[in-house]
C-alpha positions in Angstrom: 13.5 10.9 -2.2 17.1 12.2 -2.9 19.5 12.5 -0.2 21.4 11.4 2.7 22.1 13.1 5.9 24.0 11.9 9.2 23.1 13.3 12.5 19.8 14.2 11.7 17.7 14.9 14.6 14.9 12.8 16.2 12.7 16.3 16.0 13.6 16.5 12.3 12.7 12.9 11.4 9.4 13.3 13.4 8.5 16.3 11.1 9.5 14.4 8.1 7.2 11.6 9.2 4.3 13.9 9.9 4.5 15.8 6.4 5.3 12.5 4.4 2.0 10.9 5.9 -0.3 13.8 6.1 0.7 16.6 3.6 2.2 14.5 0.5 -0.7 12.3 0.2 -3.5 15.0 -0.4 -1.6 16.4 -3.2 -1.2 19.7 -1.4 2.4 20.3 -2.2 2.6 24.3 -2.8 5.9 25.4 -4.2 4.7 26.2 -8.0 4.5 23.3 -10.3 6.5 21.2 -7.8 4.0 18.6 -6.9 6.0 15.2 -6.5 8.3 13.8 -3.9 11.3 14.8 -6.0 10.1 18.1 -6.0 9.0 18.3 -2.7 12.7 17.5 -1.6 13.7 19.7 -4.0 11.7 22.6 -2.6 13.3 21.7 0.9 10.1 20.6 2.6 12.1 17.9 4.5 15.1 15.7 4.6 15.0 11.7 5.1 17.9 9.5 5.7 18.4 6.7 3.1 18.2 3.2 3.5 21.5 0.9 3.5 22.3 -0.1 -0.2 22.4 -3.7 -0.7 24.2 -5.7 -3.6 22.6 -5.0 -6.8 22.6 -7.7 -9.5 21.4 -7.1 -13.1 20.9 -9.0 -16.1 23.0 -8.2 -19.3 21.5 -5.4 -21.2 21.7 -5.3 -25.1 24.0 -2.6 -26.2 22.3 -2.1 -29.3 19.1 -1.0 -28.1 18.7 2.7 -27.8 16.4 3.1 -25.0 17.0 2.3 -21.4 15.5 2.3 -18.1 17.0 2.2 -14.5 16.0 1.6 -10.9 17.8 4.7 -9.4 18.6 6.0 -5.9 19.3 9.6 -5.5 21.1 12.0 -3.3 21.5 15.6 -2.8 24.9 17.5 -4.0 26.3 19.9 -1.4 24.1 21.3 1.5 20.9 19.6 1.6 19.3 22.7 2.8 20.1 24.4 -0.3 21.2 21.5 -2.8 23.3 22.3 -5.8 22.1 19.3 -7.7 21.5 15.8 -7.4 23.4 12.4 -7.7 21.8 9.4 -9.5 23.0 5.9 -8.9 21.8 2.7 -10.5 21.3 0.6 -7.4 17.7 1.8 -6.7 15.3 -0.8 -4.8 11.9 0.5 -5.5 8.9 -1.4 -3.8 5.1 -2.1 -5.2 2.4 -3.6 -2.7 -0.1 -6.6 -3.2 -3.7 -6.2 -1.9 -2.8 -8.9 1.0 -0.2 -6.3 2.4 3.3 -8.1 0.7 5.3 -6.2 -0.9 7.8 -6.7 -4.1 11.5 -5.2 -4.2 12.8 -4.7 -7.5 16.5 -3.8 -8.7 18.2 -3.6 -11.8 17.9 -1.8 -15.3 16.9 -2.6 -19.0 16.7 -1.5 -22.6 14.3 -1.5 -25.5 13.6 -0.7 -29.2 10.1 -0.1 -29.9 9.8 -1.0 -33.7 10.8 -4.6 -33.0 9.8 -5.0 -29.8 12.6 -6.0 -28.3 13.7 -5.7 -24.8 16.6 -6.7 -22.5 18.1 -6.8 -19.0 16.6 -7.3 -15.7 17.7 -7.7 -12.1 16.8 -9.3 -8.9 13.3 -9.1 -7.2 12.6 -10.0 -3.5 9.0 -10.7 -2.0 8.2 -10.6 1.2 4.8 -11.2 3.2 2.8 -8.6 5.5 5.0 -9.4 8.3 7.8 -8.6 6.5 9.4 -12.3 5.9 11.1 -13.2 2.8 8.7 -15.6 0.6 10.3 -15.7 -2.7 13.2 -14.3 -4.4 15.4 -14.6 -7.7 15.9 -12.5 -11.2 13.5 -10.9 -13.5 14.2 -10.7 -16.9 12.9 -8.3 -19.3 11.6 -10.2 -22.4 9.8 -7.8 -24.8 8.7 -4.0 -25.2 4.8 -3.3 -25.1 4.4 0.6 -24.8 5.7 4.2 -23.7 3.7 7.1 -23.0 5.9 10.3 -22.6 4.8 13.5 -20.7 5.7 16.6 -22.2 7.3 19.0 -19.8 8.3 22.6 -20.1 10.8 22.4 -17.1 12.8 19.3 -15.9 13.9 19.7 -12.0 12.5 23.4 -12.1 15.4 24.7 -10.2 17.4 27.4 -12.1 21.0 26.0 -12.2 20.4 22.6 -11.0 23.2 19.9 -12.0 22.7 16.5 -12.4 25.7 13.9 -11.5 25.8 10.1 -12.7 23.6 10.7 -16.0 23.0 7.0 -16.2 22.2 7.1 -20.4 24.8 7.1 -23.0 26.9 9.7 -24.3 24.2 12.5 -25.7 21.4 10.6 -24.3 18.2 12.6 -23.7 15.9 11.9 -20.7 12.1 12.3 -20.2 9.3 11.6 -17.7 6.7 9.1 -18.9 5.0 5.7 -18.3 6.9 2.5 -19.7 5.5 -1.2 -20.1 7.4 -4.5 -20.8 6.8 -8.0 -20.6 9.1 -9.8 -18.0 9.9 -13.1 -16.7 10.5 -13.9 -13.2 12.3 -17.0 -11.9 10.2 -19.5 -10.3 7.1 -17.2 -10.5 6.6 -17.0 -14.7 5.5 -14.1 -17.2 4.4 -11.0 -16.1 3.9 -7.0 -17.2 6.0 -4.8 -15.5 4.8 -0.9 -15.8 7.2 1.7 -14.5 6.8 5.5 -14.3 9.3 8.5 -14.2 7.7 11.7 -12.7 10.1 14.8 -12.5 9.0 17.5 -10.4 7.2 19.5 -12.8 4.9 16.3 -14.2 2.0 17.3 -12.3 0.5 14.0 -11.9 -0.8 14.3 -8.1 -4.1 13.3 -9.1 -3.2 9.9 -9.7 0.4 9.4 -8.2 2.4 10.9 -5.6 5.8 9.8 -7.2 7.8 7.6 -9.4 6.8 3.8 -9.0 6.1 0.6 -10.6 3.5 -2.3 -10.7 4.2 -5.9 -11.9 1.2 -8.3 -12.6 0.9 -12.1 -13.6 -1.0 -15.3 -13.4 0.3 -15.7 -9.9 1.0 -12.4 -8.6 -0.1 -9.0 -8.7 1.5 -5.9 -7.2 0.1 -2.7 -8.1 0.6 1.1 -7.7 -0.6 2.3 -4.3 0.0 5.6 -2.6 1.6 4.0 0.1 4.1 2.0 -2.1 4.9 5.2 -3.8 5.7 7.1 -0.5 7.7 4.3 0.6 9.8 4.5 -2.4 9.9 8.3 -1.7 11.1 7.9 1.8 13.7 5.7 0.9 15.0 7.9 -1.9 14.2 5.3 -4.8 12.7 6.1 -8.2 12.9 5.1 -11.9 14.7 7.2 -15.0 14.4 6.6 -18.5 16.7 7.7 -21.2 17.4 7.4 -24.9 20.3 7.5 -27.5 18.3 7.6 -30.7 19.3 10.2 -32.9 15.6 11.1 -33.6 14.6 11.4 -30.0 14.4 14.5 -28.3 13.7 15.4 -24.5 16.2 16.7 -21.8 19.9 16.4 -22.3 22.9 17.9 -20.2 24.7 20.5 -20.9 28.7 20.7 -20.3 27.7 22.1 -16.9 25.9 19.1 -16.1 22.4 20.7 -16.3 19.6 19.4 -18.0 18.3 21.5 -21.0 15.2 20.8 -23.5 16.2 19.8 -27.1 14.5 21.7 -30.0 11.4 19.3 -30.4 9.2 17.2 -28.2 9.6 13.3 -27.7 6.6 11.6 -29.2 5.5 8.6 -27.2 5.1 5.2 -29.2 3.9 1.6 -28.9 5.2 -1.6 -30.0 2.8 -2.8 -33.2 1.2 -5.7 -31.4 0.3 -3.6 -28.2 -3.5 -3.2 -28.2 -3.6 -0.1 -26.0 -1.8 2.1 -23.6 -4.5 1.2 -20.7 -3.1 0.6 -17.2 -0.5 3.2 -17.0 -2.5 5.1 -14.1 -3.5 2.6 -11.7 -4.5 3.7 -8.1 
């Protein structure tokens, strides 16, 4: 999920595909607490080449909103066999699947504030049919916050001294794993609900997910979270990251060496007053 390599051999590619399709979906990753694609790569199970980055256009994000999410692309720092860290880029293009085999790819970023339910930001969407032909594309826009569930973690990457570059949050921001839902509007398609999840290696969610992902549903579309879609994101090293600059938010912050450390108190999940529940965060 997190590295680019040039000159990789056909044999290694074949091994990567066998491991990705036969080991990971079964939920049997065995490197300690490392149990998501991010963690599998960090544990050096295998490496895969990144997809070619495309232009990433985003809608304006309200700088007054303290919490942000990013569709993120990852790559290892240093020797991919023994990485020193990871670099984040805000040009990720995650994928979700529909029951008929069609798919949607999103790019972009957004922000939210839970008490007022405000949300902003957006990016591009592209829909392809099961044969891979583009059938619709345009912009998506975040319109309001629904809910957030945060996963308490005792470790972040689970690798001592692992540094992170390209931290996407604002100065002093915290990051965390969890599940976020926002209302969105898609050009030519109308309103929908976008659910996203960021699962760090120590999150331990293999019973319901194999990695980061999203789902997007509305009156005329339904792109759900599937193991296949999450594995596609993994193979293309795409994911989701959450951050907060709220002074009351605690989670994982960067020290001067660029290594994530836990702040003193745990970050609590919250919901908008109008949100009836948190159902639908773990669709399979």
